[in-house]
C-alpha positions in Angstrom: -55.1 18.5 -24.9 -58.2 16.6 -25.6 -59.0 12.9 -24.8 -55.8 12.4 -22.7 -56.2 9.7 -20.0 -54.2 11.6 -17.3 -55.0 9.0 -14.7 -53.2 6.4 -17.0 -50.2 8.7 -17.7 -49.9 9.9 -14.1 -51.6 7.4 -11.9 -50.6 9.4 -8.8 -53.0 12.2 -9.7 -56.0 10.4 -8.3 -54.4 9.8 -4.9 -53.9 13.6 -4.1 -56.5 15.8 -2.3 -57.6 13.0 0.2 -58.5 10.7 -2.9 -60.4 13.4 -4.7 -57.5 13.7 -7.2 -55.7 16.7 -8.7 -55.3 18.0 -12.3 -51.7 17.7 -14.0 -50.9 21.4 -13.8 -51.8 21.6 -10.0 -49.6 18.3 -9.6 -46.7 19.9 -11.4 -47.1 23.0 -9.0 -46.8 20.7 -6.0 -44.1 18.3 -7.2 -42.0 20.1 -9.8 -39.1 22.4 -9.5 -37.6 25.3 -11.6 -34.4 23.6 -12.1 -36.1 20.8 -14.1 -38.4 23.3 -15.8 -35.4 25.2 -16.9 -33.6 22.2 -18.3 -36.8 20.9 -19.9 -37.0 24.1 -21.9 -34.0 22.8 -23.9 -36.1 19.7 -24.9 -39.5 21.5 -25.3 -38.2 24.6 -27.2 -34.8 23.7 -28.6 -32.3 25.9 -30.1 -31.5 25.2 -33.7 -28.3 25.8 -35.5 -28.2 26.3 -39.3 -25.1 25.3 -41.2 -24.6 24.9 -45.0 -28.4 24.9 -45.5 -28.9 22.2 -42.8 -30.8 22.6 -39.6 -29.7 20.9 -36.4 -31.1 20.7 -32.8 -28.5 22.3 -30.5 -25.0 23.2 -31.5 -23.0 22.1 -34.6 -19.5 22.6 -35.5 -17.6 22.4 -38.9 -15.5 19.4 -38.0 -18.4 17.4 -36.8 -20.6 18.3 -39.7 -17.9 17.3 -42.2 -17.6 13.9 -40.5 -21.2 13.3 -40.7 -21.3 14.3 -44.3 -18.5 11.7 -45.0 -20.3 9.1 -43.2 -23.6 9.7 -44.9 -22.1 10.0 -48.5 -23.0 13.7 -48.5 -26.6 13.0 -48.2 -27.7 16.1 -46.3 -31.2 14.7 -45.6 -29.6 11.6 -44.0 -27.3 13.8 -41.9 -30.1 15.9 -40.6 -32.3 12.8 -39.9 -29.5 10.9 -37.9 -28.0 13.9 -36.1 -31.4 15.3 -35.1 -32.8 12.1 -33.7 -33.7 11.7 -30.0 -34.4 8.5 -28.1 -37.5 9.5 -26.0 -36.5 7.0 -23.2 -33.1 8.7 -23.1 -34.5 12.0 -21.8 -34.3 10.3 -18.4 -31.8 7.8 -17.0 -31.6 4.3 -18.3 -34.2 2.0 -16.6 -36.3 4.9 -15.4 -39.1 3.0 -13.6 -42.0 5.0 -14.9 -41.1 4.7 -18.7 -44.1 3.0 -20.5 -45.2 2.9 -24.2 -48.1 5.1 -23.4 -45.8 7.9 -21.8 -43.2 7.7 -24.6 -45.9 7.8 -27.3 -47.6 10.8 -25.5 -44.4 12.6 -25.0 -43.0 11.9 -28.4 -46.3 13.2 -30.1 -46.2 16.3 -28.0 -42.5 16.9 -29.0 -43.4 16.1 -32.6 -45.9 19.1 -32.5 -43.6 21.4 -30.8 -40.7 20.7 -33.1 -42.9 21.2 -36.2 -44.2 24.5 -34.8 -40.8 25.8 -33.9 -39.2 24.8 -37.2 -42.1 26.4 -39.3 -41.8 29.7 -37.2 -38.0 29.8 -37.3 -37.6 28.6 -40.9 -40.9 29.5 -42.6 -39.7 29.0 -46.2 -38.5 25.4 -45.6 -40.2 22.1 -45.7 -39.4 20.0 -42.6 -40.5 16.4 -41.8 -40.9 15.6 -38.2 -41.3 11.9 -37.4 -42.0 9.9 -34.4 -40.8 6.2 -34.8 -42.7 3.7 -32.8 -41.2 0.3 -33.0 -43.5 -2.7 -33.6 -42.0 -4.7 -30.7 -42.6 -1.7 -28.3 -39.0 -1.7 -27.2 -38.8 1.4 -25.0 -35.2 2.2 -26.1 -36.4 2.6 -29.7 -39.0 5.3 -29.6 -37.4 8.2 -31.5 -38.3 11.6 -32.7 -36.3 13.1 -35.6 -36.6 16.0 -38.1 -35.1 16.8 -41.5 -35.7 18.9 -44.4 -37.8 17.4 -47.3 -35.7 18.7 -50.3 -38.0 17.1 -52.8 -40.8 19.7 -52.3 
């Protein structure tokens, strides 16, 4: 990734190696674990479920889908948009001390690229919109990623 201010995103990097610093990949190698990496795979390369021409992140069952369709007046794009949204700050516990606008925007944009790539690869003949919502008031709880099909194209 070009032009990323890693020292701003991960201030701890510059403290490693007797103050000489460390790159992000080496830092992960020193501080991460495989349990987290396995769990993150569900976020960074999600499973998609197709049902009635709609696509959802994770699992979807008939009863839940019918309920969403009723709640959204049978607007399939609205159903996909709402069901597929993720609050970026909710990827970790409420009040996580290292949440910041910069980190949520960075992560949200990375996820946006990943989801667009996976949706295009898995459903090449469909037109998806992948959006990152960034609130004007910078409320950390409101940064959201979502995707839905653009049926107008």
